[in-house]
C-alpha positions, -999 to 999 in steps of 0.1 A, spaced: 376 288 -634 373 326 -625 397 332 -656 387 307 -681 355 293 -692 342 256 -683 348 248 -719 387 256 -718 389 240 -685 374 206 -698 395 209 -728 426 213 -708 413 183 -680 404 160 -709 438 165 -729 455 158 -696 439 125 -690 444 115 -727 480 120 -723 481 102 -690 466 70 -704 491 71 -734 519 77 -712 509 47 -690 507 25 -720 546 27 -721 552 27 -683 577 -2 -675 584 5 -637 561 11 -607 574 49 -602 566 56 -638 533 40 -634 523 59 -604 535 93 -620 516 86 -653 483 67 -639 481 82 -605 493 118 -609 486 130 -645 452 110 -647 444 120 -614 452 158 -621 431 155 -651 401 142 -636 402 168 -609 403 195 -635 372 180 -654 351 175 -624 345 213 -616 341 224 -651 314 197 -658 297 204 -625 297 242 -632 284 237 -667 254 214 -656 244 236 -627 247 267 -652 225 250 -677 199 234 -654 182 253 -625 148 240 -618 151 202 -631 187 199 -619 179 168 -599 165 150 -632 196 163 -650 220 150 -626 203 117 -624 207 111 -662 244 120 -660 251 99 -628 230 68 -642 250 71 -678 285 73 -656 272 41 -636 271 23 -668 308 25 -673 320 2 -646 295 -24 -660 304 -23 -695 340 -13 -697 352 -45 -680 338 -64 -707 356 -42 -734 387 -44 -717 389 -80 -715 383 -83 -753 410 -56 -758 435 -74 -737 428 -108 -755 434 -91 -789 460 -64 -784 478 -68 -752 482 -44 -725 500 -14 -746 474 -18 -774 443 -18 -751 455 12 -731 462 32 -764 428 22 -777 412 34 -742 433 69 -747 415 69 -782 383 64 -765 389 90 -739 398 115 -765 361 118 -774 360 138 -742 371 166 -762 340 166 -784 318 167 -752 341 197 -740 332 213 -772 296 209 -764 300 230 -731 291 263 -748 290 293 -721 259 317 -721 265 349 -742 263 380 -722 231 400 -727 236 433 -747 232 463 -731 203 485 -740 212 520 -750 196 548 -730 175 572 -748 179 607 -737 152 635 -739 161 672 -749 163 696 -720 149 730 -724 170 761 -722 158 773 -687 165 738 -673 199 738 -688 210 770 -673 200 758 -638 220 727 -642 250 748 -654 248 771 -627 245 743 -602 275 724 -617 297 758 -613 286 760 -575 296 723 -570 329 729 -589 338 759 -565 327 742 -535 352 713 -545 380 738 -550 375 753 -518 376 721 -499 408 710 -517 424 742 -509 417 739 -472 426 703 -472 460 711 -487 465 739 -459 456 713 -431 480 687 -447 510 715 -447 502 720 -410 503 682 -399 534 670 -382 559 648 -401 552 618 -380 521 615 -401 543 604 -431 560 578 -411 528 562 -401 515 563 -436 548 544 -449 545 517 -419 508 511 -431 520 508 -467 547 482 -458 522 463 -435 497 462 -463 523 447 -488 531 422 -463 498 409 -463 489 414 -499 502 380 -511 478 362 -485 450 385 -495 452 376 -530 453 338 -522 420 342 -500 406 363 -529 416 340 -557 405 307 -539 375 323 -522 385 313 -487 359 334 -472 336 304 -477 353 291 -447 337 319 -424 303 304 -429 297 276 -403 270 259 -420 294 255 -452 320 238 -432 292 215 -416 284 204 -448 319 197 -463 329 178 -429 296 157 -429 299 148 -463 335 139 -462 333 118 -431 302 102 -447 320 95 -482 351 79 -463 327 54 -445 307 46 -476 336 41 -499 355 18 -475 324 -2 -471 317 -4 -509 353 -16 -515 352 -45 -486 316 -58 -495 330 -91 -510 352 -97 -482 326 -91 -455 302 -115 -476 330 -143 -475 335 -137 -438 298 -133 -425 277 -153 -451 306 -178 -462 296 -172 -499 316 -185 -527 328 -166 -556 299 -171 -577 275 -160 -553 294 -129 -544 293 -120 -579 253 -125 -581 250 -104 -549 271 -77 -563 251 -77 -596 220 -73 -578 233 -44 -558 246 -28 -590 211 -33 -604 195 -15 -575 222 11 -579 212 20 -612 174 19 -604 181 44 -574 200 68 -595 173 70 -621 143 66 -603 146 83 -568 154 118 -585 123 117 -605 103 110 -574 123 138 -559 113 162 -584 74 154 -579 76 155 -542 99 185 -538 123 170 -513 156 188 -509 189 171 -518 201 172 -481 171 154 -468 175 125 -494 212 124 -489 204 120 -451 179 92 -462 205 72 -482 230 74 -453 202 58 -431 194 33 -455 233 22 -458 235 21 -420 205 -1 -418 217 -23 -445 249 -26 -426 234 -32 -392 212 -61 -408 241 -75 -425 263 -77 -392 234 -90 -373 216 -114 -397 242 -116 -423 246 -156 -423 214 -160 -444 215 -157 -481 178 -143 -486 188 -117 -459 221 -108 -480 200 -104 -511 177 -80 -492 208 -61 -481 222 -58 -514 188 -41 -525 188 -17 -498 224 -7 -501 221 -5 -536 192 17 -536 209 40 -508 241 41 -529 225 53 -560 205 78 -543 236 92 -526 258 92 -559 231 117 -574 224 139 -544 260 142 -531 268 162 -563 240 188 -558 243 197 -522 268 222 -526 252 237 -557 221 240 -541 237 260 -508 264 284 -524 258 308 -553 268 298 -586 295 323 -590 313 307 -560 305 269 -569 340 264 -584 357 275 -551 334 256 -530 338 224 -548 376 227 -548 375 230 -510 353 202 -507 374 180 -528 404 188 -509 386 180 -473 376 148 -490 410 139 -495 424 150 -463 396 129 -446 404 99 -466 442 97 -458 432 105 -420 402 85 -412 403 58 -438 432 38 -419 411 40 -386 384 17 -402 412 -9 -410 426 -5 -377 390 -11 -360 389 -44 -381 424 -55 -370 418 -47 -335 385 -68 -332 398 -93 -360 362 -92 -377 343 -71 -401 314 -66 -377 332 -41 -356 344 -24 -389 307 -22 -400 296 -8 -369 324 19 -371 315 30 -406 277 33 -396 290 56 -367 308 78 -393 277 79 -415 254 90 -387 279 115 -377 271 135 -408 233 132 -400 238 143 -362 261 171 -376 236 184 -400 208 181 -375 227 202 -350 236 228 -376 199 231 -387 208 218 -423 182 189 -418 152 188 -399 130 154 -396 96 159 -411 104 191 -435 109 184 -471 112 220 -480 139 236 -460 160 256 -483 192 272 -470 215 297 -493 249 311 -487 243 346 -493 267 372 -505 282 394 -477 265 428 -476 232 417 -491 200 417 -474 176 388 -479 154 409 -503 186 419 -523 196 382 -525 162 369 -537 162 396 -567 197 384 -575 184 347 -576 156 357 -599 178 376 -623 198 345 -626 169 320 -631 152 345 -656 
């Protein structure tokens, strides 16, 4: 993202996804399917995400919450509408034909990538020089001559001092050059990946908190049908009804909560914390009084609203904290952290379920993980109860607060 525009990156990611879907249509073995579907399509989606995120945060500054709300809401309609389309395609064109048609639908993302037009740089205003009178020009000429003579004298004296220095000075210089070359490779990695972000404690707390809560919420959403079967003894039709109610509440939360947040001025971190508290409340009610169908419907509404709110504001927390120029690297580090935590923390939830032989213990453990994010942010000063407008920004190193505010005004102007 530092060398190419987000339009070019989106082109490459979209093309990778299309090729992955086309290759999956002709996969005849499990290893081939893993390479084409999991690896190729996953790489393409990972490339598209930072490009579209950077584009949205570049285009929208003041109404970013509303823009993200519409984007996430339209994205949420995909899991509702696409299964119906896939069912029709499978009946008429079999698996290979259905995947090729889906690849054609995915190729429309190239049209969307074409619309990601970067902003043009402002043209430099030529400086207007005023004529200088003869007396002033003569004074400037004399001053320049004095400066040049002083510099020449300084250089001559420096050369004499260098000739008098011992030879061990040159050996130390050679050792320093070798040492610098040894660490130059690591410095390039740090500079290109912007790993200096890891020096900011609050950024680390944000990434870890969001990663842990994301693992908890993702595992809970994946096990909801099994939880309802065990705790509420619901049949397949009733579970489908509950999931539909939750999906409707999810879409409502994605569309309405950001509009209310735009009016009230609540920050993304506060609303993300509220969504985690809502999910925790829903899981607690479900694990305690989940044997009643009416209670399950109420929990579906609470969890759906919390899920929709979280889906919108989890994509805005990092852009609201880091400068726009460092957003691609910050988002990349966050995605890597999410992957590591999913692999390491996710199986622990399964172990808790297997050890207790019930989903109740797993629900309490996922609630504990979600509250871990709340407590981490509370300790780190990233979230304060009762305050709706506590803005924190990651400043550039070496810039004062006044300089950073001036830089932000220039960006938003």
